[in-house]
N, C-alpha and C positions, 0 to 999 in steps of 0.2 A: 623501237623495233622496226626493222625494214619489212615492208609488205612483200610477200612472194606473189608475184603477178599470177592471176588465174586460179589460185587456191585460197579458200577462206580459212584463216587461222585466227583463233582468239588468243589474245595476250592478256590485256586488262581492259576494263571499261574506259579508262582514261588514256589508253595508248593512242598516239597520234595517227596510227595506221587504221584506226577503227573505221573511219569514214570510207576509206578505200576498200576494206574488206566487206563492209555492208553493201557497197556498190557492186562488188563481185557476187555477193549473196543474192542480190535482187533478182537476176534472171533465173536463178535456181528456184527461188520462192514463187515466182510468177508462173514458171513452167512445170512445177512439180506435179506428177501424176501418181496418185496413190494406187492406181490400178496396175501399174507396171512394177516389175521387180527392180529393186535397188540394192544390188549385192556386190558392186565393184568397190574394192576396199577404199580407194581415195574419195569416191563419192560418199560413202558411208561416213568417213572421217570428217568431211566437210559438213555433212548434216549435223554431226556432233558439235562442231565448232559454231555453227549457226545457232544451235540450241543455246549455247553458252551466252552468245550476244543477247538473245531474247530473255534469258533468265535474269540478266542485270539491267534490262530495260533500254538497251541501245536501239536507236532508230535513226534513219536519215531524216533530215528536216524536210526533204521533198516528199516524204510519204504522207498521204492523207490519213485521216482517222480510219477510213474504210480500208486503206492499204494495210495499216497496222493491225487492224482486227483480223483481216483475211490472212495475213502472214502469220499471226499468232496461232490461228487455227491450223494452218499448214504445218507449222513447227511441231504442234502437238502430235502430229502423225509420224514424226521422225523416229521416235524412240522404239517402236516395234521393229522397224527396219534395222536399227542399230543393234538391238538385242538379238534379233534373228541372225544377223551376220556373225556376231561374236560367238553365239551359241553353236554356230556351224564350224568353228575352228576346231581342228583336232590334229593328231599326228600325221594324218594322211595329206592334209592340205596346208598345214601351217607354213612350212618353208616357202612354198610357191606363193602363198598370199603375202607373206611379209616382204618378199623380194619385189613385190609390185608397189609397195608403199613409197610415195615420194618423200624426199628428205624433209620438206617443211612439215609433213604430217606425222613423222615417226613418233614424236613425243605424244601426240594425240592417240596413236595406235596403242601405246602401252597404257595410257590412261583408261581407255575403254576395255582393254585386256584385263586390267586390274578391277575396274568397276563392275564388270559383268562376269567375273570369275572364270575367265578362260583358262586360268592356271589349273582348273580342275580337270581339263580335258587335254591339255598339252603337256607332254612328258618333259622331264628335266633334260633328256637327250636333245630335244629340239632347241632348248635354250642354250645348251652347251655348243651346239652347231652354230647358232647365231653369234655367240660370243667369239668363237674362233674366226668367224668370217668378218665380223664388224666390231672392232675393239671399242669404238665410241658408244656402243649401246649399253655398256655397263653403267654409265652415268644415268641413263633414263630408267634402267631397271631398279637401281638402288633408291630412286625417288618414291617407290611404292612399297610400303611395309608388307602388304599381303603377298607381293611377288617375292620379296626377299625371304619371307617365311616359307613360301611354297617351294622355292628353289635354293634353300639355304646352303646345302652342301655344294651344289654346282657353283654358286656365286662365291662361296668361301674358297673353294679350290682355285677358282680363277684369280681372285685377289691375292691369294697366298703365293702364287707363282708369277705375279706381275708387279714389278717395282713401280710401274707407272700409276698404280692405284694409290700411291701414297697421298696424293692430293685429295682423293675421295675419303680416305681414312681420316686425314686431318680436317677436312671439311665437316665431317660428322661430329667431331669433338672439339676442335680448336680454332678453325678458321672463321672469320667474320664474313658472312655471306650477304650479298646485296639482296637476295631473295630468300628469306628463311624457308619458303615452301620447297626450295630445291635442296634442302638438307638431306643428304643421303642416309639410308639405314644400312647398318653394317651387319652382315650375316653373323649369327651367334656361333657358327662353326669356326669362325676366325677367332681363335682364342687370344687371350692377353699376350701369351708368348708369341703367337703368330704375328700379332700386331706390332710387337716390339721388333721382331725379326724383319718385318717389312720396313720398319724405320731404319734398321741396321743396313739393309740392302740399299736403301736410298742414300743414307749418309756415306756409305762406303763407295758409292758410284763415283765416276770420274768428275762429273760436273753437276753436283746437286745445286738446286736453286738456293741462293743465299738467304732469301726471305724465309723460306721454309726451314732452313737450318736454324735461324734465329728463333723461330716459333717453337721448334722442337726443344731447343736449349732452355727456353723460358717457361715452357708449359707446366701447368700444375697437374699432378697425377689425379686420376679419378677412377671410379669403378669400371669405366669403359676403356681407359687407355692409361697404361703405366709405362713410362719411358725409363729405361735403365740409366744408371749414372754414367756408364760407359758411353752410351749413345749421346747423352747430353754433353759430355766432355768432347767427344769427337765432333759433334755438331758445332760447338763453340769454337774449337780450333780451326775447323774447316771454314767457318764463316769469317773468322778473322783473317785467315790466309787469302780467301777470295776477295775480301774487301781491300786488302793491301794490293793485290794484283790489279783490281779494278781501278784503284786510284792512280796506279802507275801508268796504266794503258788507256784509260778513258779519255775521250775528248771532252774537256770540261770548259765551263765559262766561269773561271774564278773571279772573285771580287775582293777588293781591298778597301777597308774603311779607315780613313785618317781623320784626325780631329784638329781643328784650328781655331784659335781665339782671334777675333777681329775687333776693331773699334770702328763701327759704322755709325754714321749720323742717322741712318734710317731706323724705323721702328720695328725691326725684327729681332727676335732673341735667339732663335735657333732655326737653321735651315739645312737641308740636305742637298748637296750638289753632286751631279753625276758627271764624271769625266770620261776619258777614253778607256776602252778595255774593261768596262763595267767596274771601274774604280769609283768609290764614293768618298765624299768629304763632308763631315759634319762641322758646320761653322757656327760658332757661338759669338754673339755680339756682347763683348765685355762691357761696353759703355752702358748698355741697357741693364745687364745683370747687376752691375754695381748699384743701380738705383733700387733694386728689390730688397724689401725688408724680409725678416725671417719667415713670415707666413707665405709670402710670395715665392720664396725659395723652395717651399714645399709644394704649393699648388701648381707651380710651373711643370711639375711632372705630368699633370693632366693635359694642359693645353699646349705646352711647348714640346715636351718629350712625347706626348701623345700616348701615354700609358693607358689613359682613359679617354673615351670619345665624348661627344656632346650629350649623349644619352646616359652618361656616367656608367658605361660598361667597359670592361677591360678590352684592350685591343690585342693583347698577346695570345688569347686562345686561337686555335686553328679555325680559320674562316673558310667555309666551303665555296665561297664566291671568289675571294681575293687570293687565297693561299693554295687553291687547288691547281697543281701542275699536273694536268691530266695524264700525260705520258708517264710521269714518275709514279703516279698513284696506281695506274692500271697495270704497270709493268711488274709489280711485286705482289706477293701474297700478304694478307693482313690477318693477324690472329684475332680471335674473338675479343681479346682484351688489349688490343693495340690502339694507341692514340694515333690519329693520322698525322704524319710528318712528311713535309715536302721541303724542297730547298727554299721556297718562299717563306714557309713557317720558320725554318732555321735562321734565315736572314733577319726576320723580325725579332727573334730571340737574341741574336748576337747584337743587334742594334740596341735593344733595351738594356742589355748588360753593359755595353760600352758607354751608354749614356749615364748609367748609374755610377760606373767607375769614374767617368770624367767629373760628374757632379761632386763626388766625394773629394776628388783631388782639387777641384776648383774651390770648394768651400774651405779646404785646408789652407789654400793660399790666402784666403781672407781671414784666417785665424778662427774659423768655425769648424764644427764637426757635425756631419749629418745626423749621427745618432743623437746628439744633444738637441738638435732642432726638432727631431721627431718626438723626443720626450716632452719638450716644451709644447709642441703642437697638440699632443694628446692630453697632457695634464693640465694645461692652462688655456690654450686657445679654444678648444672644443667646450671646455667648461665655462669660460667667461663669455663667449659669443653666443653659445646655443644652450647653456644651462645643462649640459650633459654631465652626469656625475662620474666622470672618469676617475680611475684610481691611479696608482703609481705604476710606472713602467720603468723597468731597470734593464738597461742595455749595457753590454760589456764596456769597460773603460779602455782607453787608448793604451797600447803597449802589450796587451795579452795576445796570444796566438789567434789566428783566424779560426781555428777549430773551436777554441773556447768561446769566441764571439758567436759562432753558429749555435753552440749548445746553450748559450744564454738567450739567443734571439728566438729560437723555436718555441719554448714555453711561453715567452712574453706575447708572441702573436696569438697563441691559443688563449691566453688569459684575457687579452683585449677582446677577442671574439666571444668568449664565454660571458664576460661582463655585459657585452652589448646584447647578447641573446637573452639574458635575464632581464635587462632593461626593456627590450622590445616585448617580452612576454608579460612583465609585471608593471611596466610603466615607471619603475623606480629600481634602485639597487640597494637591497638590504645587505650590508657587509657580512652580517652573521649568516644569512641565508646563502650568500655566495659561496661560503666554504663548503656547503653541503649540496650545492646545485650541480647536478650532473650535466645539464645542457644537452646539446646534440653534437654530432660530428661537426667540426668547425666550418666545413664548406656549406653546411645547411643552416647556418646562423639566421635567425629570424630577422625580418625587417620591421621597422616601426611604421612602415607605410603599407596600408592595405592595397591589394592589386598591384604589387610592385612590378611584376613582369607578367605579360600575357603570352600564351603559346597557342599554336594551332592544335586543335583536337586531332589525335591520330586518326588517319583515314578520312578526314573531312574533305570531300570532293570540292566543295565550294571555297575552300582555303587553298588547297595545294594544286588543284588544276589551274586556277587563275594565276598562281605564282609561276607555275610551269610555262603557261602561255605568254605571260607578260615579261618575265625576267630571264628565263633560261635561253641561252643562245641557240638559235636554230629551231626552237619550239614552233614558232611561226616565222617564216623567212623575213629577215630585216631588209629595209630599203635604205640603210645608212650608206653614206659615201665611203669610198676607200680612204683609209687613213683616219677614220673617226676615232677620237681619243676617248674611249669609254666602252661600256659593255654593249655588245651588239645583240640587241633583243627588240621585241616589239615595243616595249615601254619607251625606250630611247628613240625608236623610229617615229612614234607618234609625237614625242616631245620636240624632235629636231627636224622632222621632214613633213612636207605636205603630201601625205600618202593617202590614196583613196581606197575605199572598200573594194572597188572593182579591179584594183591593181593585183589582188591576190587570186590564186586559183580556187576552184570550187572547194577542194578538200580543206584549204586554209580558211575559207570563208565560214565553214562550219564552226571552226574554233573562234573566229571573230564574232559570229552570231551568239555563241555561248557567252562571251564577255559582254556583248551588248545586252543580252537578256539579264545578265547579272547586274546591269547598271554601272559597270566599270568603265566602259568606253561607249562612244556614240559617233554619229556622223553629223557634220554640219550641212548647211543647205547645198554646198558644193560636193557632198559625198566624201569630204575629207575626214579622216578619223581623228577623234579627240578624246582626251580623258574626261570622264564625267564625274564619278564619285572619287575625287582626289583624296579624300580622307581615308577611304577604304584602301585605295591603292597604296597610300603611305603605310598603312598597317601591314599590308601584304608585303611591301618592300622590306620592312624591318624584319619580318619573320623570315623572309627569304635570305636576307643579308646576314642577320645576326642570330637567327633561329629563335628570337625572342623580341618582344617590343616592351620598352620601358614606359609604363603608363604615365608617370608623373612628369617626365621630361618633355612631353609633347604638348602642343597647344590644345585648348579645350575641344576644338572641332574634331581632333583625332581621338581624344579621350572619349568623347561622345560616341564616335564610331566604334571604338573598342567595346563600349558598353552595349551597343546594339548587337555586335557580333557575339558578345557573351550571352545576351538574351536569346540569340538564335542557336546557341549551342555549338558555335564554330570555334570559339576560343575558350580557354580556361586560364585562371591566374594562380600565381603563388606569391606569398609574401615572404620571400627570402632575401637576405642581403645580396647574395650572389645569384646571377642567372644560371640556368643549367649549363650553358657552354663555359661559363666561368668556373662552376663547380668541377666540371670535367677537367679543365686545364689545371686547376689547383691540385686535384687528385693525381693527375699525371706528373706534376712537378714535385709534389711533396710526399706521396705515399704510393702504395701498390693496391689500394682498396679497389680501384676500378680498372687500372691499366697495368700491364707488365713491362712496357717498353720505355718507361720514363725514368728520370734520375732518382725519383723517390728520396729526395733530400732529407726529409724528416726521418724516415726509417733508417737511412744510411748512417745517421749520426746519433741514433737513439741508443740508450742503454750503455753509453760509454764507448760505442764502436767508433772507429775512425777508418774511413775508406782508404785503401792503399792506392792513393792517386797523387799526382804532382801538386805542388803548392798552388799552381795556377788554377787547378780544378777546385780546391778548397775556396779560393778567392771568388771564383765564379759562383759557387754554391752560396756563399755569403751575400754576394750581390743579388742573386735571385731572391733570397729571403728578405733583403731590404726592399726589393721591388714589391714583394707580397705585402710587407708591412705598410709601405707608402700607399699602395692601392687600397688596402683595408681602411686606413685612416681617411683617405679621400672619399671613399664610398660612404663611410659613416658621416663625414661632414656633409656630403650632398644630401643624405636623407634628413639630417637634422635641419639643414637649410630649407628643404622643401616643406617639411612639416611645420617649420616656423613661419 
């Protein structure tokens, strides 16, 4: 959040502008005179914001204990002035007072307006006047339930006649908001019929936003919003039309992926080469592949095709670090049940499907069939090498249609996971019990390993603030040279540069001091910054990068640090086969349990349904299911290997 110079505004305790705002607050605190009147609206609103900083314990490091105690006593005197000002608002002075509020403090004005019940003294006509004069104020008004209730008819009338309010309507019920506290309340006077008519006006407009059109088409009806079939159909058609026009006119950076078999004397199996115009070439070393036995032809999906990383987590899920194309992500609206999708994510999916398709063709050229290898790997390799009581797995034979292959494969994947869940819970598989065992949703299959994945506790300042300061670009200005090939953040600055503490500005040093106090970084004898608790930094990095850390794939020093953080209440663990990001990805890919913008392959082919798509789309769906099965088997193998 950018700091508005000269005015104190509270955002959050961890906001990077906090130091600057406290510096602006200091002269107010030192010079505050309780004997003088304080009734200028912007001054009152600053007092309210200073209160908020002290309520959450914010302070400058330069303040002494005496300063802090004195300032706390001063802040205690603010409330009577704030209450007196708000109580003085009425129809006679409201308009004049509101027109004096500076832009940075308008949100604060409506907060104190709601908090101290000014709506009891200010008539609906005054709010109607403000709405006509300042259209953007509707967003701030709808943040407060008491204001919406007090001025229900005025606000409902305004929304009813304003097509631009569609985003507020969808934000209340359908859109995924970065800040849930900003969720708007919708006036009850805006009936279900009014709400659908507002959607009609939006859909019928000349250039409705394509992202909102898709959300309208896919939305599920609720008691608060019921979208007519006509609006859904119009939204779908208009979105398809806009998408076609965009693809024709947009300036794009297309890429093309080709595949090539080579015979290289070097010890590489697969490599990706980048050519001109963003063309890519996947090269496979046939000399090395010919040496691989059946098991290696399966496990190469992990290390060569990189379906799974070194911590045995899937690489296909959306990654907020590597897949976030910020301009793409911010330029569109996102439904509450949307999975994040960017061009980087789509490229990763296309690469995975192409590799699966190639691998099947390559094996066919060697007289092998991937499905047969997977059956052997599950039924024999896992049993013989790790003692796992695997059952039978039946995949479709060669020669049947791809739709039949899909319908055979889906229940087999579920059966594999159901058996493993029973094994993880009971320590063995009773075939009779298996018939009656309900298990859990397949994405929540239990792990045989305790503490399989660790996650940061929601709202934990000592987890997410260090992550933000160390790893996010721009959180503390980097000192990396131009052209640095990597993430530009403080972590890499410390690793790759001799940067000194005094190279940073005072407000940045406040953040460095926090990291020093946490024992994460330090200074050497020359004042050069260095990493100190590298084990904790490693934990924080994985949580930042993967949103989870795999306990058993890290060295003991990192495991010990995870245990320390668990004891401090900073982390929690779950013993599931799949991490939370993996569960989200599988739900996106296979069903609509969690997201509405995915292919939902399992649901699409369930109950004998056959999607009306081209043969290539059926083939892609089958390849995706094979990817899922391969990853399931490799994750099971990794757990059995670790436990053994």
